[in-house]
C-alpha positions, 0 to 999 in steps of 0.5 A, a space after each residue: 687716653 689716646 684719641 685714636 685708641 678711643 674705642 679701647 678706653 671707651 669700653 672702660 667708660 661703657 663698662 663702668 658707667 652708671 647707665 649700663 649698670 642701671 640697665 643691667 639691673 632693670 633687665 635682670 628684674 624684668 627676666 626674673 618676673 617675666 610672668 607677671 601680669 601687666 595692666 592694659 591701661 598703661 604702656 610698658 617698657 622692656 630693656 633687652 640686650 642685642 640678639 637676646 630673647 625676652 618673654 612678655 606676659 600681661 593680663 587680658 582677662 579684664 572684661 572689655 567693652 559694653 558686652 563684657 566679653 570673656 573671650 577675645 583676641 590680642 594683636 601684636 604689631 612690630 614697628 621696626 623688626 630690625 631693632 626688635 620684633 615678635 619671636 615665633 617659631 624661630 623667626 621674627 614676625 611683624 605681627 601676630 594674633 593670639 587668643 585670650 582664653 586663660 586670662 593671660 597672653 605670653 609672647 617673646 621679643 627678639 632684640 635686633 641691633 641697638 635702638 628703640 622701637 615699640 610693639 603695638 598691642 590691641 585687643 579686639 572682639 574678633 581675630 581680624 581686629 575690626 572691633 578694637 576694644 583697647 590698645 597699649 604699647 610696649 616700648 623696647 629698648 635694645 642695649 649694646 652688649 659688651 662682649 669678652 672681645 671688648 674687655 680683652 682689647 682693653 687689657 691687651 692694648 692698654 699696656 702698649 698704649 702706656 708704653 708708647 706714651 713713655 717712649 714719647 716722653 723720651 722724645 721731649 726736648 726740655 729746652 723747647 718745653 721751657 720756651 713753650 711755657 714762657 711764650 705760650 703762643 702755640 698753646 694759646 692757638 690750640 686752646 682758641 681752636 679747641 674751645 672757641 672756634 671749633 665748638 662754634 663751627 659745630 653749632 653752625 653745622 648742627 643748625 645748618 643740617 637741622 640736626 635733632 637736639 640730642 645729635 646737635 648736643 653730641 656734635 657740640 660735645 665732640 667738638 669741645 673735647 680737649 686734644 688727645 694722644 692722636 695729636 702727638 702721635 700723628 705730629 710725630 708721623 708727619 714730622 711736627 714738633 712733638 714737644 708742642 703737641 704733648 704739652 698742648 695735650 696735657 694743658 688742654 685736658 687740664 683746661 677742659 675741666 673748666 672750659 667744657 661745662 662753660 662752653 657747652 652751657 654757653 653755646 647750647 643756651 644760644 643755640 637753644 639745645 637742652 643742656 643736661 650734661 654731666 662733666 666726668 671730672 674724675 675721668 678727666 683727672 684719670 686721663 691727666 694721670 694716664 698722660 702725664 705719668 708715662 710721659 714723665 717717666 720717659 723724660 726721666 729716662 732721657 736724662 738718666 739713661 740716654 742710651 735706653 731712651 734712644 732705643 725707646 724712641 726707635 719703637 715709636 713709629 711702628 708701635 704707633 702705627 700698630 696701635 692705630 690699625 688695632 684700634 680700627 679693628 676693634 671699632 669694626 668688630 665692636 661697633 657695628 651698630 654705627 652703620 645704623 647711625 644718621 647718614 649725615 654723620 658720615 659727612 660730619 665725621 670728615 667736616 669736624 676734624 678737617 675744620 679743626 685742622 683748617 682753623 688752627 693752620 690759618 691761625 698759625 699762618 697769621 702769627 707766622 709759625 714755622 711749618 713743624 710747629 703749625 703741624 703740631 698745633 693743627 693736629 692737636 687742635 683737630 684731633 679730639 679726645 672723643 673718649 671723654 665725649 663718650 663718657 660725658 654722653 653716657 653720664 648725661 643720658 640713660 641707655 640706650 639713648 646714650 649709645 645712640 647719641 654716642 654713635 655720632 661721636 664714634 663716627 667723628 672719631 673714625 673720621 679723625 683717623 681717616 683725615 689724619 692718615 690722609 695727611 700722613 700718606 700725603 706727607 710720605 708721598 711728598 717726602 718721597 718725591 722730594 728725596 727722589 728729586 734731590 737724588 736726581 739733582 745730585 746725579 745731574 750735578 757731576 755730569 753738568 760739571 764734566 760737560 762744563 769742563 770739556 766745553 771750557 777746555 775745547 774753547 782754549 
């Protein structure tokens, strides 16, 4: 599962997660029984999808107050109109009064964007509401709607991602792979950064920024995810060692089955973060298969069909760039709710991947790795498979709390793309400058030689 094509695979996690199925069942049940009477003594919960309208009816015929009034008024007050409000005459309103004459009052709720809000319900003996007889609260949970575009993105881009992995497999050098396995210095540095230092940094950032507990947990989960496909994609683009990057991606995903619950449990305990995390072991195994199978096929092609493998390698760069930008388009179209996320998320979106790159680079310099190996280790350590993080959150929280917590992870995923693309553009500029300078030096060398010969001949 490529980190940078995170949103595409995230749709699978969203569509098939137990939380979403549960929410859909609750909503259909509510809509089918929209005319049932709700007792005023308790609060209510309504789940509705974005931009949908849902009816709400409750019984207001019970005599209230000492005078046992048979006629009274009901006041509905919206807490956050942008998330969900009262729908009257084709528009959302903040509040409205309704007369309770026939024993029931029916109103409609118009959902806005993803989130949780409430509508306060008060019964009074007069329309102005001076004499409040009883109150209640309707909690409105607005769920994210999975569109046809979401599902099409999976089936259109999914095969291209697998094909790209196969091309990367054809790029792997067997001799380098043997050296990595027998002397796993690079792998050790990746694992240290991914599962020790970067999660520790995330805990420190969460404490310093005073994040609430759910956001702090989401930040920790995003930091403890294993390396993803984005690491070896960008390693290729900036001329890092591809074999190291791909091997690190496979190994870190395998280690994550043990490391994720251990690290999350340990750090959340010391940071006093509630830990009700569920690790999706089946999804991790599927991710391993999704990485290992096409890459193994590419390695076989390199050995059996070297000419075909060379042709396959030529498509890596254009196809990778296309998939990166296609993934960003998918996010822009389908994740508009991210703009309603925490403002601090924009800072963390850059800090988390940058911290991973920086820590891994420092570790590589300490053990004197060359620059191509350092680039591979740094990118594989800093660019996380946040699809797995989204799956963890969705299995651990009900909707829409899961999607709300996942907003931070999506922000960090986009931040990873920004940081990695910045590195790529700097690499292109540096490479262009170096080539132009070398060209200039080559042009100047013959001229200097000719001038030297002329000077020598004139001296004699």
